[in-house]
C-alpha positions in Angstrom: 22.1 -18.1 -32.2 21.4 -16.5 -28.7 17.9 -16.4 -27.3 16.1 -13.2 -26.1 13.3 -14.0 -23.7 10.9 -11.5 -22.1 10.1 -12.4 -18.5 6.8 -10.5 -18.1 6.5 -8.2 -15.0 3.4 -6.1 -13.9 3.0 -4.1 -16.9 1.5 -6.4 -19.6 1.1 -3.8 -22.2 4.8 -3.0 -22.2 5.6 -6.6 -22.2 3.6 -7.2 -25.3 5.3 -4.3 -27.1 8.7 -5.9 -26.0 7.7 -9.2 -27.3 7.1 -7.7 -30.7 10.4 -5.8 -30.7 12.6 -8.8 -29.7 10.7 -11.2 -32.0 12.3 -9.4 -34.7 15.7 -9.7 -33.3 18.1 -12.4 -34.2 21.0 -12.5 -31.9 24.5 -13.7 -31.7 26.2 -13.6 -28.3 24.7 -14.0 -24.8 21.1 -15.1 -24.1 19.3 -12.1 -22.9 16.1 -11.8 -20.5 14.0 -8.6 -20.7 12.5 -8.0 -17.4 9.4 -5.6 -17.2 8.9 -3.9 -13.9 10.3 -7.1 -12.2 9.1 -8.6 -8.9 11.7 -10.7 -6.9 10.5 -13.9 -8.4 11.1 -12.7 -12.0 14.9 -12.3 -11.1 14.9 -16.0 -10.1 13.9 -16.8 -13.7 16.9 -15.1 -15.3 19.4 -17.8 -14.8 22.8 -16.9 -16.3 21.2 -14.6 -19.0 22.2 -11.1 -19.6 19.3 -8.7 -18.2 17.6 -5.8 -19.8 15.5 -4.2 -17.2 12.4 -2.0 -18.3 11.2 0.2 -15.6 7.9 2.1 -15.5 8.0 5.2 -13.2 11.4 4.2 -11.8 13.1 6.1 -9.0 16.6 5.8 -8.0 15.9 3.0 -5.5 14.3 0.8 -8.2 17.3 1.7 -10.5 20.0 0.7 -7.8 17.9 -2.4 -6.8 17.9 -3.5 -10.6 21.6 -3.1 -11.0 22.2 -5.0 -7.7 20.2 -7.7 -8.7 22.2 -8.0 -12.1 20.8 -5.8 -14.6 23.2 -5.2 -17.4 20.9 -2.4 -18.9 18.1 -0.3 -17.4 15.6 1.6 -19.9 12.5 3.5 -19.1 9.4 2.0 -20.5 8.7 5.2 -22.6 11.9 4.4 -24.6 11.2 0.6 -25.2 10.1 1.0 -28.9 13.0 3.3 -29.8 15.8 1.9 -27.7 15.3 -1.8 -26.9 16.7 -3.2 -30.0 19.8 -1.1 -29.8 20.1 -2.0 -26.0 19.7 -5.7 -26.7 22.5 -5.5 -29.3 24.9 -4.0 -26.9 24.1 -6.2 -24.0 24.3 -9.5 -26.1 28.0 -8.7 -26.8 28.7 -8.2 -23.2 28.1 -4.4 -23.0 26.4 -2.4 -20.2 24.0 0.4 -20.9 23.2 3.0 -18.1 22.8 6.7 -18.8 25.3 9.0 -17.3 22.7 10.0 -14.5 21.9 6.3 -13.8 25.6 5.4 -13.5 26.1 8.4 -11.1 23.1 7.2 -9.1 24.4 3.7 -8.8 28.1 4.7 -8.0 26.6 7.1 -5.2 24.5 4.3 -3.8 27.4 1.7 -3.6 29.6 4.3 -1.9 26.8 5.2 0.5 26.3 1.7 1.4 29.9 0.9 2.0 30.6 -1.0 -1.4 33.0 1.6 -2.4 35.0 1.6 0.8 34.6 -0.3 4.0 33.7 1.5 7.2 35.3 0.3 10.4 34.2 1.5 13.7 36.6 1.8 16.6 36.0 -0.2 19.9 34.6 3.1 21.5 32.3 3.8 18.6 31.0 0.3 18.9 30.1 1.1 22.6 28.6 4.2 21.7 26.4 2.5 19.1 25.4 -0.2 21.5 24.2 2.4 24.0 22.3 4.1 21.3 20.7 0.8 20.3 19.9 0.2 24.0 18.1 3.5 24.0 20.5 5.3 26.2 20.8 9.1 26.2 24.2 10.9 25.9 24.3 11.4 29.6 23.6 7.8 30.2 26.2 6.6 27.9 28.8 8.8 29.5 27.9 7.4 33.0 28.1 3.8 31.7 31.3 4.2 29.9 33.0 6.5 32.5 33.7 9.3 30.1 32.5 12.9 29.8 29.3 13.6 28.1 31.1 16.0 25.8 33.5 13.0 24.9 30.4 10.9 23.9 29.0 13.8 21.6 32.3 14.0 20.0 32.6 10.4 19.3 29.1 10.3 18.1 29.8 13.1 15.7 32.8 11.4 14.3 30.9 8.2 13.9 28.0 10.0 12.1 30.6 11.5 9.7 32.1 8.1 9.1 28.8 6.3 8.5 27.4 9.3 6.5 24.4 9.9 8.6 22.9 12.9 10.5 21.2 11.2 13.6 21.1 8.4 16.0 18.5 6.5 14.3 20.1 6.7 10.9 23.3 5.6 12.6 21.7 2.6 13.8 20.1 1.8 10.5 23.5 2.3 8.6 25.4 0.1 11.0 22.9 -2.8 10.6 22.8 -2.2 6.8 26.5 -2.4 6.5 26.6 -5.5 8.8 29.0 -3.7 11.1 27.5 -5.3 14.2 26.1 -8.9 14.8 22.6 -8.5 15.5 22.6 -11.2 18.1 25.4 -10.1 20.2 26.1 -6.4 19.2 29.7 -7.3 18.8 31.8 -5.6 15.9 32.2 -7.8 12.8 35.7 -8.8 11.4 36.7 -6.5 8.8 
């Protein structure tokens, strides 16, 4: 017989409702942890259990974070009473539950973050991003690299499209987020 464990998060009232619902469930299959508005330390308690994550007032960032941390299902706290038993039954047999809009959000986030396809910068694009990180203007970058400022602008535009960003600040953030540059030396990573 599999175990269903509630790991209580910030919302105690919802956690108590969940405890009542899962107390009535007998399960066969995987052990399941039900996390309620989890904090990082709650994820450490999960172990190798399947995870049903219950979120209150969740936004797309919370949803994507839960899936990245290992949630097999994400449900809104308002649907706990009506959906939790059904969700636990699906998850205990190895299923995953995300609504179509949740699935789209997760897929889009993974694609944006480079999980869908790897972004590779050319050597010249690395030179451009290094200049941006150093705080150089387009004109200063052109002088330093010995190329026309229009060439720098074109390379920047191409790099922005590749990184799916709109400005220099977003480009720096995305490059670091994707691990495309080693923070210590600003050299391209293998990939």
